[in-house]
C-alpha positions as CSV (number, residue, x, y, z in Angstrom):
1,M,79.8,116.7,99.4
2,K,80.1,113.3,98.5
3,I,81.5,110.9,101.0
4,R,84.8,109.3,99.6
5,V,85.5,105.3,100.0
6,L,88.1,103.5,99.9
7,I,87.0,99.7,99.5
8,A,89.6,97.1,100.4
9,D,88.7,92.7,99.9
10,D,90.7,90.3,98.4
11,H,87.6,89.4,96.5
12,A,87.3,91.1,92.8
13,M,83.7,90.4,92.8
14,I,83.1,92.1,96.0
15,R,85.0,95.1,95.4
16,D,83.7,95.6,92.1
17,G,79.7,94.6,93.6
18,L,80.5,97.2,96.3
19,A,81.9,100.0,93.9
20,S,78.8,99.5,91.6
21,I,76.2,99.7,94.6
22,L,77.9,103.1,95.8
23,A,78.9,104.3,92.3
24,A,75.3,104.5,91.2
25,D,74.0,106.7,94.3
26,A,75.3,110.7,93.8
27,R,76.3,110.6,97.6
28,F,79.6,108.8,97.4
29,E,82.3,108.3,95.4
30,V,84.6,105.3,95.3
31,A,88.4,106.8,96.0
32,G,89.8,103.5,95.3
33,M,90.1,100.1,96.2
34,A,92.6,97.5,97.5
35,A,93.0,93.7,97.4
36,D,94.9,93.4,100.5
37,G,96.0,95.2,104.1
38,R,99.5,96.9,102.6
39,A,97.8,98.3,99.9
40,A,94.7,99.2,101.6
41,L,97.1,101.3,104.5
42,Q,99.1,103.0,101.7
43,L,96.1,103.9,99.3
44,A,94.5,105.4,102.5
45,Q,97.5,107.7,103.3
46,Q,97.6,108.4,99.7
47,L,93.8,109.0,98.8
48,R,92.9,110.4,102.4
49,P,89.4,108.9,101.9
50,D,86.6,110.0,104.2
51,L,85.8,106.2,105.4
52,V,87.4,102.6,104.6
53,L,85.5,99.8,104.0
54,M,87.6,97.1,105.2
55,D,87.6,93.2,105.2
56,I,89.0,91.2,107.7
57,A,90.7,88.0,106.4
58,M,93.1,89.5,103.6
59,P,96.8,88.1,102.5
60,Q,99.7,90.4,103.9
61,L,98.5,92.5,106.3
62,N,95.0,91.2,107.6
63,G,92.4,94.0,107.7
64,L,92.6,94.6,111.8
65,E,96.3,95.2,111.9
66,A,95.7,97.5,109.1
67,L,93.3,99.2,111.2
68,R,95.3,99.0,114.1
69,E,98.4,100.6,112.1
70,L,95.9,103.2,109.9
71,Q,94.3,104.3,113.8
72,R,98.4,105.0,114.7
73,R,98.9,107.2,111.0
74,S,95.3,108.5,110.0
75,P,93.4,108.5,113.3
76,E,90.8,110.7,111.2
77,T,90.2,108.2,108.9
78,R,87.2,106.5,109.9
79,V,86.9,102.4,109.3
80,L,83.8,100.4,108.8
81,I,84.7,96.8,109.1
82,L,82.8,94.2,106.4
83,S,83.0,90.9,107.2
84,M,81.7,87.0,106.9
85,F,82.6,86.8,110.6
86,S,79.3,87.3,113.0
87,T,80.9,85.9,116.5
88,L,81.0,88.5,119.1
89,E,84.9,87.7,119.6
90,H,85.6,89.0,115.9
91,V,83.1,92.2,116.5
92,Q,84.6,93.2,119.4
93,Q,88.4,92.5,118.3
94,A,87.2,95.2,115.3
95,F,85.8,98.0,117.7
96,N,89.0,97.5,120.0
97,A,91.3,97.8,117.0
98,G,89.3,101.4,116.4
99,A,86.6,100.0,114.3
100,S,83.8,103.1,113.7
101,G,81.5,99.9,112.8
102,Y,81.0,96.1,111.8
103,L,78.5,95.3,108.5
104,L,78.3,91.9,107.4
105,K,78.8,90.8,104.3
106,E,75.5,89.6,104.2
107,S,73.5,92.0,105.0
108,A,75.7,94.9,102.8
109,G,73.4,94.8,99.7
110,A,70.6,96.0,102.5
111,E,72.5,97.9,104.9
112,L,75.6,99.5,103.1
113,K,74.7,103.0,102.4
114,E,73.0,103.4,105.7
115,A,76.0,101.6,107.5
116,I,78.3,104.1,105.7
117,E,76.3,107.7,106.0
118,Q,76.2,106.5,110.1
119,V,80.0,106.0,110.5
120,N,81.0,109.4,108.2
121,A,78.7,111.1,110.7
122,G,80.5,109.7,113.5
123,R,78.1,107.3,115.1
124,R,78.9,104.1,115.4
125,Y,77.5,101.4,113.3
126,M,76.7,97.7,113.6
127,S,74.7,95.4,111.6
128,R,71.3,95.0,112.8
129,S,71.5,91.0,112.8
130,L,74.0,91.5,115.3
131,E,72.1,94.2,117.7
132,A,70.6,91.8,119.8
133,H,74.1,90.8,120.7
134,A,75.4,93.9,121.5
135,G,74.0,93.7,125.1
136,A,76.7,91.0,125.7
137,L,79.1,93.2,123.5
138,L,79.4,95.8,126.3
139,A,79.1,93.5,129.1
140,R,82.5,92.1,128.1
141,G,83.7,95.4,127.8
142,A,87.5,95.7,126.7
143,Q,88.5,92.2,127.7
144,R,91.4,91.1,125.5
145,T,90.9,88.2,122.8
146,P,93.3,85.6,122.5
147,L,95.1,87.1,119.3
148,E,95.1,90.7,121.7
149,S,97.5,88.7,124.0
150,L,100.2,88.9,121.0
151,S,102.1,91.8,120.2
152,R,101.9,93.8,117.0
153,R,105.4,91.9,115.5
154,E,103.5,88.2,117.1
155,R,100.6,89.1,114.8
156,Q,102.7,90.2,111.6
157,I,104.8,86.8,111.8
158,L,101.8,84.9,112.7
159,Q,100.0,86.1,109.6
160,L,103.2,85.5,107.3
161,V,103.8,82.2,108.6
162,V,100.4,81.0,107.6
163,E,100.6,81.7,104.2
164,G,103.8,79.9,104.1
165,K,106.9,82.3,104.5
166,S,109.7,80.9,105.7
167,S,111.5,82.8,108.1
168,S,114.3,84.0,105.9
169,E,111.2,85.7,103.8
170,I,109.8,86.8,106.9
171,G,112.8,88.7,108.2
172,T,113.1,90.3,104.7
173,I,110.0,91.2,105.0
174,L,109.9,92.9,108.4
175,H,113.6,93.5,108.2
176,L,114.9,91.5,110.5
177,S,117.1,88.2,111.0
178,A,115.5,85.0,110.9
179,K,116.7,84.1,114.5
180,T,115.2,86.8,115.6
181,V,111.7,85.5,113.9
182,E,111.9,82.5,115.2
183,T,112.4,83.7,118.5
184,Y,108.9,85.8,117.9
185,R,107.5,82.3,116.5
186,S,108.1,80.6,119.5
187,R,107.1,83.2,122.1
188,M,103.9,83.3,119.7
189,M,102.8,80.1,119.9
190,Q,103.5,79.3,123.9
191,K,101.0,82.4,124.4
192,L,98.8,80.7,122.1
193,G,99.1,77.3,123.5
194,V,99.6,75.6,120.2
195,D,102.6,73.5,118.6
196,G,103.1,73.3,115.0
197,V,101.9,75.4,111.8
198,P,99.0,73.3,111.4
199,A,97.6,74.6,114.8
200,L,98.6,78.1,113.8
201,V,96.8,78.2,110.6
202,K,93.9,76.6,112.0
203,F,94.0,79.0,114.7
204,A,94.4,82.0,112.0
205,V,91.7,81.0,109.9
206,A,89.2,81.0,113.3
207,H,90.3,84.5,113.8
208,G,90.0,85.8,110.9
209,I,93.5,86.6,109.9
210,T,94.0,85.4,107.1
211,P,91.8,84.0,104.1
212,L,90.2,80.5,104.0
213,S,92.0,80.1,100.6
């Protein structure tokens, strides 16, 4: 039986490239593709793929938040993170959020199929170039990252703020009043120890919450 994969990445070239690699192999089927986290979450619920290949830095809803929400709604769906970020913090964030594997984009060509098969079989996968750091990662255990000090709502608002949306626009998207959004934003900035939107943007980019462009 083919492994059905949903590809979620905000770059069309990467989506198409991954889809071509998988389509050429009879073991896999591309169930669908999404360009942002919200679309990925919606398609994952609609299509029920065996596995979601998920980028971290995506607009509207980043891959980690989409992963957390998917874990709540469809815990049986396995997620393999595909990312350019190779720091232990990003890897830990992904596994803490419920990922079954972490594959670096630079290694995707050589390791993609193996990673998908390993994760689909219920095993955890980590890019070979990261294996040397696995001991340090495990030693850190469930240590919370700065991003994880925020509540789910604060993380949602953080992403929308750095994408340039106003408090009223964020309120409309999240069904909150503008005043409530401002309260969340103030609390969030206090937790992170930052002052102003530029500092928030710098934090968001550094932690893979939003794409560089």
